[in-house]
N, C-alpha and C positions, 0 to 999 in steps of 0.2 A: 447443399448450402455454403455460404461464404463468411466466414469472421475477418472483420479486417481490425487488424492488430494481433502482435503474436507476443506482449509480458504477460505477466503473469493472468491478467484477466483473462485475456484471449486464448493463454494456452490452456487454463483451468476448465474453462467453456466448450473449446474443443474435446480433450481428453473425456468432459464427461458427458458432452453431446455422445461422440464417440460409442460411449459405456452404452445409451440409451439406444444404439441401431440410427444413429442419421451417419453420412456421408459428407466430409468434413472439409473444405478446402480453406487455409487459413493463410492470409496476404500482409507480409510487413516485410520491406526492405531490410530491417536489424534484426532476424526474432531474439528474444530471451535478450536483450539488451534493454537500452533506454531506461526510464523510468525503476522501471524492474529490479536492473541490474544493480543500478547505483545507489538500492535503497538499505536500509539500516537491516529489516526484519524482524524491526519489532511487532510483537499481537499486544498489543496496547491501548484497551475500549476506555479502560478507567483511569490513565494519567494523559490520554488523550481529551477526557471531557473538559469544556469549560463552558460558563454559564449560559442556560437557557438552550442546551443543545439537548436535551431530553431527546426527542426519538431517535438522532444521530448515535444518543446512547445505548439506545436499545437495541439499535440496529448493527453496530457494534461488537454489544453484549451475544447478541447470537452469532454472530462472525466469528466469534473466537471460540463460543459451543461447538464449533463446527470443529475447530482443527483438531480434538484429540483422533478422531475418527479419519478424519482426512490425512493427516500425518502417518494412522496406521496403514490405508488405502494406499498412498503412498508408495510405503514400506513393503505390502504385498506387493507389489510390483515392481519390486527393484530401488526406488528412489531412495535414498534415506536425505531428510531435507533438513535434519541438525533439529527438529521440536526438542523443545526444553521450556517446561514449567517452572519459570525462576524466579518470577516475579518484578519487582520493581521497588526503587527507593527516589521517593521525589524530595531532591536536599532542598534546604536552605541556609545562606551562608551570614545575611543580617537578617538586621531585625524588619525589613520591610517585607522582607520577603517570606517571612515567618509567619508576619502577619496574615501576607494572602493564604498562605499555604490553611492556615486556621479559619478563612474564608472558605475554601477551596472543600476543606475537609466535612463543615459541616454541613456543603452540600451533598458532598459522596456519602456521606451518613443518612443525610435526610432522604436519598435515592437509594439506601440501604446497600449498599459497596460495603466489600470485602476491604476495611480499611483501615489504619492505627496509626497513629501519633510514638511519634520516636524522638527518643530525650538526645541530647548531646550526647553524652556518654553509653547509653545503649548503640549508638549509630557506629562504633567501632568495635562493636562483638559481631553486630550484624556484617560489616564490610569496614575486616584492620584497615585494607587500602585508601581510605578518606581520610582528606585532611580535617588535620584536627580543628580548624577552622571553619567546619562546617556545622552549625547548630543546633539543625534539626531536621527532623523531616518525617514523609509519609511512608509508610509501607505500605506495598497494593501487591497481594497475591495471587491477583486475579490477571496479569499481565506476563506475556511470554514470550520467547522468541522463536525464528527459523530462520536457519542461514539461505539469505534469499538470493543467493545467489547458484548452489546447490540446487534448491525450487526452480527456480525457470530452465536450468541447464535439465536437471532430470525430466521435465514435463516436457519439453522440449522433445527431448530423446523417445520420452515414453508415445507423443503424436506422430514424430517420423516412424518410429517403428509400427505402429498402426494402421492395419490396411486402409481403415476408414477415413483416415487422416492425410491429408498433403496438405507439406507447407512450402510455402512458395516467396521468396523474395521479390516482389513485387509490391510498386508503392499503388495505392488506391488514390483517383486519381475524384471520383466521383461513385456516389449510388446511384444508380440508377432507376426511373421509376416511368410506370405506363398507367395514366389514368389511376393516381394513389396509391397503385401497386408496386413492390420491388422487381425488378427484374435485372438487378445482376448489378456490378461496378464496374467500373471503367479504372484501366490502368494507368500510370502517368507516360507509359509508350503509349498509348491509344490503342490498345486493346479492348476487348468488352468479354468477361469473364459472367454467365448466366448464372441468376440462379433464383428461387423464388421465395429464400430467406437469406437477410443478411444481417450480423450483428455487430454493431458499431462497437468495438473492444480498443481505439488507437489513442486513448490515452488523451496524453496534452495537443496531440495533432489530431484527435477529432473533430476539430472548429476548422482543419483543412482539406475536411474530405468535403467538397460541391455537392449541388442534390440535393440540400438536405434541412428541411425548415426547423430545426434544433430554436426553440425557444430561449434556452439559456447557452448564453455561449461558454465553449469550454477556453481556458487561457492557460501558457505555461507559466507554471511556478518554478522558477529555476534553486534547485539544493545541490551545495557543494556538500561532501562528507568529506572524512578522511579515514584513510585504513590504515593501521599501524599493529606491529606487533611483539608482545611478549614473551622473551625464551624463556622467559621463566615457567611458563604458563599461561593461566588466566589469573587476574590481578583480582578481579570481582567475580561474585557470585549471580547477583543481579545485573538486569539494567539500572544504570544511575542516570537520571533526569535532574539537570537543575536551571538555573534558568537563563542562562544562554548557549547547553549544548547539553548534549546528551550521551550517555557512552552503554554500549553495547560490547560484552565482553563475549568471544566464545569459548567453547572447553579448550580450545587445543593453543590459548595463548592470543589466538586473533583479538583486533579492536579495532568498532568502527564509533568514531565521532561524527557527529551531526548536528543540525544540517541549517545550514542558512535558507532563507527563508527570502526569493529574491523575485520582484515582477520585472523582468531582464529581456522580455521575450524568451529568442531560442540564441539567446546568446550563452555558450556550451562553452568561454574559455575557462581552468579554474584561476582561480586569482590569490595574487601573495595576502591582501587583507584580510581575505578566509581563511586561510590557512594559518595566519598568524592570530586570527580569537576566537577559535575555533580550536586550537592548540594551546592558549592561554585560557579559557574557559575552563578546558578538560584537567590541562596539569592543577589551577588551581581549587579543584575537585579530589582528582588523583595524583598525588604528585611525583608518585612511582611513575605515570606514564611519559614524565620525563628520559627515561632509560627506553622505554621500547622505540623498537625498527620503526622509520618511516616508508610507507609501504606505498602510498597513491593517493592521491585525489580523485574524488569519483565525481560528475556533475550529472545531474539526471533533471526532469522537467517533471512533475506533476500536472495532473491535469485539474486546476482549478474550475469550480462551478462560482455561481456569482452567491450562492451559500456556504462553500466550502462541503457541500454534501453531495452524494452520486447521483447521477443520472443514470435511471434503471425503468426498464421495462416496453412498453410497445408505444409507438408518438404514433398519434390521431394523425390520418393522412397517406404516411408513409408502410402500409398493411404489407406482411410480412417483416418487416425492420423492428430488431429487438436493440435498445440503447445500452450498454452497459459501459459508462464513462465515466469521468470526472471523480475520480475515489480519491482526489488528494493525496493526503499522505498516509492512506490506509487503503492502498490498494493490495497490498499483501494479505492484512488482517480480513481484509472484504471480499478475497476470491473465489474461497471455496461455498460462501452463502452465495455471492455473483451468482457463482457458475449454476448453484441449485436451484437458484431464481430463472436465470435465462432456459434449463432443462426444461421445467414446468412454462414457461412463456411458450416453449417451442412444442410443446408435446400437449398444453390446454387440461396439464392436472394443475392443482392447489399451487398457490406462489406463498413463500414464508412470508408470517404476517410483519414481520419488522422490516420488509421491502415494502413496501404499499406506498408509505409516506414519500417515494423517491421517485414517483414518478417522472420522468424526464419533461411532460408539460405543464409542472407544479409552478414552475416560476412562470409570468407574464413577457413576452417576448420585449425586446427595447421599443418596438414601434405600437405595442400596444396602449 
């Protein structure tokens, strides 16, 4: 079996498939880098909610439910991924934001979410580092975080030390088929890797793999994030999400501020404007970040689908292929559930119900 892609989706699939008894070869020119490395590690099914995305919400809720057991399994294998059940605060700085949050709160409550409106005077009790200009918030206890870099590095190590998994730094140029059945993949240097099953988990580069009739194109959505370090330890107890940025504070004082959403193809340049805008937005919410050490600008490419939801499952006309891509902003969150579903598709067992609506052929081809 071949897995195309060694980000958080591909590596989690490889680890779980090997546990299920499969022999797996993972192909990726830059294992454990890309969007998974550049992410913030938020597990945020509730604060990621947008109007009309009920099926995606159910998917994300099912995904976050997998995380305690998934983190425990990784810990038992020797990988500490920094899983913290910290919750989030969705904060507003002006009347317009507050009014929008009131509407969102009504939707969240209607859907049965565990959320609470927080008035200005109570915000500083929850998060003393918040600016006095923050006027209200929604407390979300069901959002959490992991250290995404520790996660993908740990998964890569587990795979490399598992005799059933091989991780190679090859670029996959095409999936090969014969009479509608997958026979392997062609690498960028012209070699053929034979396989009767292929899992497409190439993230934003899934659309660059030839030989497939994917009805829904996967495009790169550029994201720039800032890494800071607060020398006095963590400034915040929770993830903070404002109108123009989010802030993830690690227990050791590291801070991630994100993120831009740019339709710029594979332009991987960090830009001065993005750095300025993110720093300004973060400072307006948490003024103490002005004293933090600037560490890094990270750039990654989220895999976007036409409806910003993942593409998961077998694809008609491609027997032996399982698609696992298009996870957009939620790859880390959805990784354990995606791997569970991929194992089910490969072994012929029951697929989690929450995954079923996200079949890769649900979106009509542009030519249709």
